[in-house]
C-alpha positions as semicolon CSV with decimal commas, in nm:
position;residue;x (nm);y (nm);z (nm)
1;M;-3,564;-6,454;6,215
2;K;-3,242;-6,322;6,333
3;S;-3,206;-6,021;6,599
4;S;-2,940;-5,859;6,705
5;K;-2,811;-5,550;6,979
6;Y;-2,482;-5,387;6,978
7;G;-2,279;-5,271;7,244
8;S;-2,425;-5,334;7,573
9;P;-2,138;-5,326;7,843
10;L;-2,147;-5,657;8,067
11;N;-1,908;-5,731;8,361
12;V;-1,692;-6,026;8,405
13;G;-1,955;-6,271;8,555
14;L;-2,287;-6,454;8,561
15;H;-2,575;-6,245;8,370
16;K;-2,902;-6,424;8,351
17;I;-3,107;-6,363;8,042
18;K;-3,447;-6,328;8,018
19;L;-3,689;-6,371;7,712
20;H;-4,042;-6,240;7,676
21;Y;-4,257;-6,355;7,418
22;D;-4,648;-6,444;7,289
23;G;-4,712;-6,768;7,134
24;E;-4,445;-7,014;7,030
25;L;-4,076;-6,951;7,013
26;D;-3,800;-7,184;6,867
27;I;-3,415;-7,079;6,958
28;E;-3,141;-7,209;6,781
29;K;-2,875;-7,030;6,982
30;I;-2,786;-6,748;7,152
31;E;-2,460;-6,550;7,105
32;L;-2,258;-6,318;7,308
33;N;-1,924;-6,164;7,103
34;L;-1,713;-5,925;7,230
35;M;-1,697;-5,593;7,078
36;R;-1,379;-5,440;7,250
37;E;-1,239;-5,487;7,610
38;Q;-1,342;-5,238;7,889
39;Q;-1,135;-4,927;7,850
40;V;-0,948;-4,827;8,205
41;T;-0,894;-4,479;8,267
42;P;-0,532;-4,447;8,303
43;Q;-0,531;-4,056;8,445
44;T;-0,739;-3,831;8,698
45;L;-0,733;-3,517;8,740
46;T;-0,813;-3,372;9,043
47;Q;-0,879;-2,990;9,082
48;S;-0,874;-2,743;9,359
49;M;-1,159;-2,599;9,458
50;E;-1,020;-2,312;9,671
51;G;-0,884;-1,986;9,558
52;T;-1,035;-1,675;9,410
53;E;-0,931;-1,717;9,026
54;W;-1,032;-2,018;8,763
55;E;-0,724;-2,190;8,592
56;V;-0,837;-2,431;8,276
57;V;-0,664;-2,760;8,335
58;W;-0,776;-2,983;8,058
59;S;-0,987;-2,880;7,752
60;D;-1,068;-2,921;7,377
61;E;-1,147;-2,645;7,186
62;F;-1,189;-2,858;6,870
63;D;-0,961;-2,637;6,662
64;G;-0,803;-2,898;6,478
65;T;-0,922;-3,095;6,159
66;A;-1,034;-3,442;6,334
67;I;-1,152;-3,509;6,650
68;D;-0,888;-3,615;6,897
69;T;-0,910;-3,957;6,993
70;D;-0,626;-3,892;7,283
71;K;-0,907;-3,719;7,445
72;W;-1,204;-3,877;7,344
73;L;-1,333;-4,278;7,275
74;F;-1,650;-4,342;7,076
75;D;-1,954;-4,561;7,283
76;I;-2,068;-4,772;7,022
77;G;-2,393;-4,935;6,983
78;D;-2,740;-4,956;6,974
79;W;-2,864;-5,163;7,295
80;G;-3,091;-4,867;7,437
81;W;-2,857;-4,690;7,647
82;G;-3,093;-4,774;7,959
83;N;-3,345;-4,565;7,812
84;N;-3,481;-4,725;7,504
85;E;-3,318;-4,499;7,263
86;L;-3,359;-4,531;6,902
87;Q;-2,967;-4,475;6,787
88;Y;-2,665;-4,709;6,715
89;Y;-2,385;-4,469;6,808
90;T;-2,107;-4,510;6,567
91;D;-1,706;-4,546;6,622
92;N;-1,588;-4,218;6,446
93;N;-1,659;-4,270;6,127
94;G;-1,662;-3,904;6,038
95;T;-2,018;-3,831;5,969
96;N;-2,199;-3,881;6,300
97;A;-1,906;-3,679;6,442
98;R;-1,689;-3,427;6,313
99;I;-1,475;-3,131;6,321
100;E;-1,625;-2,817;6,132
101;D;-1,517;-2,450;6,126
102;G;-1,346;-2,508;6,492
103;K;-1,651;-2,674;6,587
104;L;-1,735;-3,055;6,679
105;V;-2,057;-3,125;6,557
106;I;-2,240;-3,431;6,650
107;E;-2,528;-3,514;6,389
108;A;-2,764;-3,781;6,417
109;T;-2,907;-3,910;6,104
110;K;-3,173;-4,124;5,973
111;N;-3,122;-4,468;5,786
112;E;-3,267;-4,550;5,458
113;D;-3,530;-4,768;5,627
114;G;-3,670;-4,410;5,742
115;K;-3,726;-4,554;6,113
116;T;-3,373;-4,607;6,250
117;W;-3,079;-4,364;6,328
118;K;-2,718;-4,305;6,366
119;S;-2,564;-4,082;6,606
120;A;-2,253;-4,022;6,806
121;R;-2,173;-4,059;7,198
122;L;-1,800;-3,925;7,258
123;T;-1,663;-4,036;7,671
124;T;-1,329;-3,945;7,836
125;R;-1,348;-4,276;7,962
126;G;-1,023;-4,448;7,888
127;K;-0,837;-4,140;7,855
128;T;-0,909;-3,895;8,155
129;S;-1,132;-3,880;8,441
130;F;-1,164;-3,577;8,693
131;L;-1,252;-3,519;9,039
132;Y;-1,368;-3,181;9,128
133;G;-1,359;-2,871;8,937
134;K;-1,569;-2,631;8,687
135;I;-1,679;-2,850;8,410
136;E;-1,842;-2,641;8,084
137;F;-1,865;-2,639;7,732
138;S;-2,050;-2,409;7,484
139;A;-2,331;-2,558;7,235
140;M;-2,637;-2,493;7,027
141;V;-2,845;-2,814;7,067
142;P;-3,137;-2,901;6,798
143;A;-3,519;-2,853;6,804
144;G;-3,658;-3,151;6,652
145;R;-3,941;-3,371;6,883
146;G;-3,747;-3,684;6,941
147;T;-3,397;-3,532;7,009
148;W;-3,201;-3,577;7,333
149;A;-2,907;-3,374;7,354
150;A;-2,693;-3,373;7,655
151;G;-2,370;-3,295;7,835
152;W;-2,282;-3,488;8,143
153;T;-2,061;-3,710;8,359
154;L;-2,114;-4,068;8,452
155;G;-1,864;-4,249;8,726
156;D;-1,537;-4,381;8,614
157;S;-1,634;-4,699;8,806
158;Y;-1,907;-4,783;8,548
159;V;-1,892;-5,102;8,373
160;D;-2,256;-5,198;8,271
161;E;-2,626;-5,128;8,427
162;K;-2,534;-5,291;8,770
163;S;-2,317;-5,031;8,835
164;W;-2,533;-4,746;8,822
165;P;-2,679;-4,515;8,995
166;Y;-2,391;-4,616;9,233
167;C;-2,119;-4,483;9,031
168;G;-2,302;-4,134;9,019
169;E;-2,425;-3,907;8,753
170;I;-2,374;-3,551;8,677
171;D;-2,618;-3,379;8,417
172;I;-2,416;-3,050;8,295
173;L;-2,715;-3,031;8,031
174;E;-3,001;-3,188;7,919
175;T;-3,235;-3,090;7,662
176;V;-3,494;-3,255;7,469
177;G;-3,644;-3,111;7,143
178;Y;-4,043;-3,135;7,215
179;E;-3,993;-2,868;7,495
180;M;-3,876;-2,605;7,253
181;K;-4,102;-2,333;7,279
182;E;-4,173;-2,018;7,067
183;N;-3,888;-1,785;6,950
184;D;-3,655;-2,053;7,003
185;T;-3,618;-2,079;7,362
186;G;-3,583;-2,396;7,498
187;I;-3,528;-2,590;7,852
188;A;-3,242;-2,671;8,017
189;H;-3,220;-2,914;8,253
190;S;-2,970;-2,972;8,527
191;T;-2,984;-3,312;8,760
192;V;-2,771;-3,543;8,958
193;H;-2,841;-3,935;9,006
194;T;-2,704;-4,101;9,278
195;P;-2,811;-4,437;9,460
196;A;-3,072;-4,220;9,697
197;Y;-3,193;-4,004;9,417
198;Y;-3,248;-4,093;9,063
199;F;-3,504;-4,098;8,797
200;K;-3,618;-4,489;8,800
201;I;-3,753;-4,426;9,129
202;N;-3,861;-4,064;9,046
203;N;-3,730;-3,851;9,334
204;Q;-3,425;-3,696;9,147
205;I;-3,341;-3,357;9,216
206;S;-3,314;-3,125;8,934
207;S;-3,372;-2,773;8,788
208;T;-3,453;-2,592;8,494
209;I;-3,420;-2,282;8,308
210;D;-3,545;-2,098;7,985
211;V;-3,264;-2,032;7,728
212;P;-3,360;-1,790;7,443
213;N;-3,205;-1,869;7,095
214;V;-3,100;-2,232;7,216
215;T;-3,062;-2,368;6,846
216;T;-2,908;-2,072;6,693
217;E;-2,692;-1,917;6,974
218;F;-2,396;-2,106;7,173
219;H;-2,482;-2,083;7,526
220;T;-2,238;-2,199;7,820
221;Y;-2,321;-2,480;8,063
222;A;-2,158;-2,546;8,339
223;V;-2,136;-2,706;8,701
224;E;-1,891;-2,613;8,972
225;W;-1,819;-2,961;9,123
226;T;-1,666;-2,918;9,502
227;P;-1,611;-3,218;9,770
228;T;-1,956;-3,139;9,927
229;E;-2,222;-2,982;9,645
230;V;-2,273;-2,940;9,255
231;R;-2,382;-2,635;9,107
232;G;-2,528;-2,596;8,783
233;Y;-2,479;-2,262;8,551
234;V;-2,613;-2,153;8,193
235;D;-2,426;-1,868;8,066
236;G;-2,302;-1,788;8,441
237;N;-2,651;-1,773;8,601
238;H;-2,663;-2,029;8,888
239;Y;-2,974;-2,250;8,882
240;Y;-2,909;-2,548;9,024
241;T;-2,778;-2,677;9,380
242;Y;-2,718;-3,067;9,505
243;D;-2,573;-3,054;9,849
244;K;-2,720;-3,385;9,959
245;N;-2,401;-3,532;10,108
246;A;-2,469;-3,695;10,445
247;N;-2,330;-4,051;10,296
248;E;-2,207;-4,229;9,982
249;L;-2,576;-4,330;9,915
250;E;-2,629;-3,931;9,872
251;W;-2,272;-3,848;9,756
252;P;-2,097;-4,103;9,529
253;F;-1,893;-3,783;9,400
254;A;-1,596;-3,832;9,594
255;Q;-1,481;-4,070;9,300
256;P;-1,375;-3,949;8,967
257;Q;-1,607;-3,907;8,671
258;N;-1,580;-3,909;8,285
259;I;-1,710;-3,657;8,047
260;I;-1,953;-3,775;7,777
261;L;-2,144;-3,536;7,500
262;N;-2,381;-3,726;7,293
263;L;-2,698;-3,692;7,103
264;A;-2,988;-3,970;7,137
265;M;-3,280;-3,998;6,937
266;G;-3,622;-4,096;7,111
267;G;-3,618;-4,340;7,452
268;G;-3,801;-4,279;7,757
269;W;-3,748;-3,895;7,789
270;G;-3,665;-3,755;7,405
271;G;-3,902;-3,943;7,277
272;A;-4,226;-3,910;7,520
273;M;-4,410;-3,709;7,245
274;G;-4,316;-3,913;6,951
275;M;-4,099;-3,844;6,697
276;D;-4,137;-3,623;6,403
277;E;-4,124;-3,866;6,142
278;S;-4,028;-3,584;5,878
279;L;-3,680;-3,534;6,060
280;T;-3,368;-3,718;5,877
281;S;-3,085;-3,528;6,077
282;Q;-3,016;-3,340;6,356
283;K;-2,740;-3,141;6,509
284;F;-2,542;-3,092;6,836
285;V;-2,285;-2,839;6,813
286;V;-2,010;-2,801;7,061
287;D;-1,762;-2,482;7,055
288;Y;-1,552;-2,633;7,344
289;V;-1,516;-2,842;7,688
290;R;-1,301;-2,703;7,951
291;V;-1,226;-2,827;8,297
292;S;-1,087;-2,567;8,579
293;Q;-0,985;-2,535;8,899
294;L;-0,921;-2,223;9,140
295;K;-0,642;-2,089;9,243
């Protein structure tokens, strides 16, 4: 039997491999093949957070006919993404991520085996990273049980899983399908992960807010990231603050972050209540992404 996983990030250096099995195991070989080099981000935009008016300094309005690869790179693979997720993220195949009617559509599609999925994960890593500012996007999220839609940032120093959570992570929006309520009301989550506060030690600092018509209307999800705190908003309503900044373990956010948009299927959170096996596709639709500074 041949088994493969694709896309796992690995930094240069020694990586020990553990094998777990029951009974006899005959290993012919283990191969590691480079899919592509780590992409170094060539520019960082540092935003002023002093002033009274917001000024957009970077955006994607998704007004073209194709995804702008000068702004976005596609993460690829099916290694589980640190959360035991089910999907294979594809590389700009025109199906799992595409532009339609001035919107970015990220669509997860079930494979012919009826069990595995394909989807897309776009990142500004390798293109542009950001330090401070208001980061916002307008989106409609999917409702299916097993979905996990997210717009977030990850420290540009991330190279492989040993980098996390030291690189820092800001979750502007996470939403999981099994939390959908009646009348198309969903729950938006905003969280940060740092070496001092993160989900694997179960002390992450989060807030939630109910969002009506979350799958049928566009809502604006945003954070305002200053040198001392991160504030989360939905449709301009402030509902989250992270202000732990005593040291680098609490506050890794003095370093650049890149923006990520993705739709995962299953995983430790998205699949916590199982998968709706009747699903064959789900969509995460984004109208725009904007980064602004104060002037």
